[in-house]
N, C-alpha and C positions, 0 to 999 in steps of 0.2 A: 198646019203641021202640030206634029204629037206637042213638041216642046210648047208650041204657043198654046195650046190647049191645056196643058198641065200647067204653065204658069195663069193662064187665066182663073182656072179651077182653084189655086192656090190663092189667089188674089180674091177671089169669091168666098172663100172659107175665112181667109182673115178679116174680111167684110162683117162677114155674118157673126164672127166671133165678138167682134167690137160691139155691135148690135144687142147679143145676147149676154155680154156682161153689163150692158147698161139694164137692160129689162129683168136681168137677175136682181140688181141693185134694188130697184124700183120694187120687186117682190118681197126682197128681205128688207123693206122699208130703211134702205141704208145708203146715204150717199158717198161712203166713204169712197175716195179714189176714181168718182163719177167723173170729176172735172177732166182727169187724166186721158178721158177718151174722147174730150173735144180739142179743137183748137182755141187759142186765147180769145180772139176775136168771133167767136162761134154768134150764131143767130139762133134765136129759139123763139116758133110761133107755135101759138096752140089755140084751138078753136076761136080765131078772128082776132087774136092779140097778140103783138110782140112782145115776147115776155126778156127780152135782151140777153146778154151774154149767159153762157151756163152759169157762171159765178153768181150773176145777179139770180138767174131761174133758181141756183139752188138755195139761195139765203133768203129770197122774198117769196118764193112759190112753193117748189118742190119739197125743200126742208121742211118747212114749217107745214105743207099739208099732210107730208108722209107721218108724222108726229100724231096726226088726229086719225089715221088710219091703225083699225085692229090687224087687217091683211089686205093684199091687193094681188089678185091672180089673176095671169092671162091665159085664156085657152083659145083653139082655133088660129093658132098663129101660123102665119104664112109669111115668107117674104120671097122678094124679088130682088135680084141684085144684077145689074149692068156696070160692068166695069170700062171706064173708056182712058188707058192712058192712067195718069197720077189720080183721077177722080172716079167716084164711084155712086152709083145712084140707086137707092132702093126705094121699095114700097114696100111696108109691112100692114098687114089686114091681120086683126084680131077682135075678140071680145074680151073685156075684162070685168070681173067682180071686186067690189071693195066693201069691206065691212068696216064702220065706222065703230072706233074704239068707246066713243062714250054711250052708244045705245043698240050697238048691233046692228045697224041699219044696213041693209044690203041695196048696193047702187050697181046694177048691170048697164053695158053699155059696149055698142059696137065702135070700134075705133081704125082708123088708117092713119099713117103716119107715111112721110118720104123726106128719107135724109140723103145730103149730100156728104160725100165723104172724101178726105184728099189724101193722100200718101205721101209722106214727109219723112225723111230719114228713113225708110224702111217701115214706118207705121202708118195704118190708117187709122184716121182721127175724124171725127164728125165737125164739118163746119156749118151745115145748116138741118135744122128739123123743122118740122112743119105736121102737126099733129091736130086731128079734131076727131068728135065722138058725136053719137046719138042714142036715144033710148032705142 
């Protein structure tokens, strides 16, 4: 039905908005508010490693890492969203370029990420994310 399609589309957009906020924070090299995009007991997996919850990841991995970057830019970004009830399953594909602050070294990678989000109290939050990249 039209109403169902509209609700589905609205959820898809809300999920994409959460992913966009996360991506924008990373591109701005700023982790402010990022933990609000995740459930407290989130699980972060990156390139073969378990990084713990978003709090742990921000404190021990992403936060310190972003301080070493002069810039971080995504390009060729595509996202596929499938909403099923209060859960959303997403796949992001992208390329990214990191420029290191210390010597302007460029690191170019092709990446993919799968994320599961849950709608709680009308808000979509990331439950689990798994990303990997290669040259």
